[in-house]
N, C-alpha and C positions, 0 to 999 in steps of 0.2 A: 788929621791923624801926628798924632807922635811920634816924635822924631827917637825913633833908639837907637842905640848902636850894636848892631850884632858883635859879642866881640863872648872868648868862652864859656865863661858864665852863662847870658846869657841865650847863649845858644846850650845850653847843661838845661836851663832850667822848661827853653822851649821841647828841646825832645822830647824830656819826662813829661811834660805835658800832654804832649802828642801819644807816647806809650802809655798816659795813664788814660790817653779819652779811649785813645783803641784799645788795650783793654776792659774797659767798660763799657763799648760796644760788642768785643765777642760775648763778653757775660753774658749781659742781655738777651741777646743773638742762643745763647748753649741754655737760655734759665727757658726762651720761649718754646723755641724748640722740646727742650724736656717736658715743663708743663704741657707742650701740647699734646704730644704721646701720654703723659701716663692721663692726659684728658680722655683723651681716645680711646684708651687699655678701661678705663676705671669709669667710663659715663659714654659706653653703650653695652645692649646686650648682648649676650653674643648670640649666635644664628646658629641653629638646629638642624642643618640637613641631613634627612633622614631618607636612605635609599633604604628597596626593599630588592631583591632580588627576583626575577621569575622562576617561576619554577617552571619546566618541561617533565609530564607525567602523563600519560596516557594510559589506556586499558585496553586489550581484546575480552568485546563479544562473542560469544558463538553459540548456538544451539543447537542439540543432538538430538531424531527423532530417530531410537536404534542406530543401527548402524553407519545415519548417516549425517553430514557434521554439514551446517547451510547455518547461511546471516553471516557469515563471517564480517567486522566491523569492526574499526577502532574507531573509542572515546577517548577526548582529551581530559585527562580531568586536571591541567596545571590549569595554570592562570596568566600564559603567554601562548597567546594565535602558535599552531606549532607544522610543519611537514611533517608528514609518517611516512614511511617506508618498511617493505612488510618480505618476511625471506619463509618459503614456504620448505617444510622441510617435508620428506614422505618415504618413509623406510618400511620395513620389516621388523615387528621388537616381537619377543618373545614374550606368552602369556601372563609369564611370572615382573615383563618390563626390564627385566634385568640385561637382557642382550638383545643389541642388532643384528637383524643378516645383516650379511656382504654383499648379499641379493637385491638388487637395487628394482623396486616395483613399477611396472611399465602404465602411463596415459592409456586408459584405452582399451587393455584386457587385466593388472587389476587395478583398476579404479579408474571412477568416470568424474571425470573433475570439470563441474558448470560455472567457469569462471565470470564474470559483472566489467568487463575489459573498458563498459559502454556510461560507468557509472564515476566517471572520475581516473579512472586509475589509469595509468600505464602500468609497461614494463620496460625494462632496461638491466640489464647486466645481472639476473637473477632476483632480482629486487621489483615487486612494483612499490611505483609511486603513486601515490596519492597527488593528485593536477595541486592541489590549492591547501594554505594553508585554512586548518582545519581550530576555529573558535576555542576558549576555555570556557569547557562544557557543551562542545556542539559532539558528532559521528562522523566519520569519514561513507561516505555511499558503503551499501554489500562489496564486499571482496567478492565472497564466494557462495555461488548463490544457493551453492550443495556438493558436494564430493560423496561417492559411494565405494564401497569397496566392491567389486566384481567378482577377482582372483580368490586365489590364497594360496599357503604358503602352509606347507605342517609345521606345528609349532608356534607360527606365529599368526600374530594380527597387523593390520597395515596401523601404523604411524601416520597422522597429521602433525607438524607441531607448527604455528602460527608464531611466527615469530618478527617482534616489532619494536622499526626503531622509529625515537622522531628527534626531532630535533629545534631549535625555534626559530621562526622564520624572520625573526628583522630585527637585524640587517643584515641581509638576502647575502651578505659577502660571506657571514659563519658556513651558510650553507655549501657555497662552492666549493670552498675550503675541506668541508668534509664530505662533501656525495658529487665534487665533481662536475653540479650544473642546481641550478631551482628547477624543482617538478612545476609540469604547465610549461612551464615558459617555453614558447616555441621556438627561438633563435637558438637554445642552448647545444650544439654540433650532438652526435650520440645517442641519444634518446630516441629509442622507439617506440614508437606508440603502438597501441592495441597489437602485440604480437603474439 
């Protein structure tokens, strides 16, 4: 090894060399990182994620035989499994359909209804819930086997509206958030079966 005397001139040169070396290493590092990012950005093909929203759509099917409404069921016309609930609105309506009577029809007196609650339906809080998810293209069991007008009210006819609602079956947290429980889940409180 050479004997080098350290003086201010040598120290200045030494510091300049270290600074130049450090600057070169930094520039190489920055260039390497920049080059890697450029390669990744330009060298990879974009990946396209396609998400299709589920479609919730149901249709009410019913048949008539004179004054008898019968075989009422709900079909899932959507693309995802759904839970279904139905509300029945039974009232007297004027013959032209423009006026609803304030008098409420009485079951057993004004009409006779034959519900099919042993076919997967449960009643809770004014609604009839189908206890199983209905797959796309499938239908619920019959809710109403038949409903027949027995009484009459002058100028009015018996009107039975079947109103259905459906909700995507999964995740069940959404069903609970909207309806308060999952139909058919016996651990849920507040559900009256076959009322």
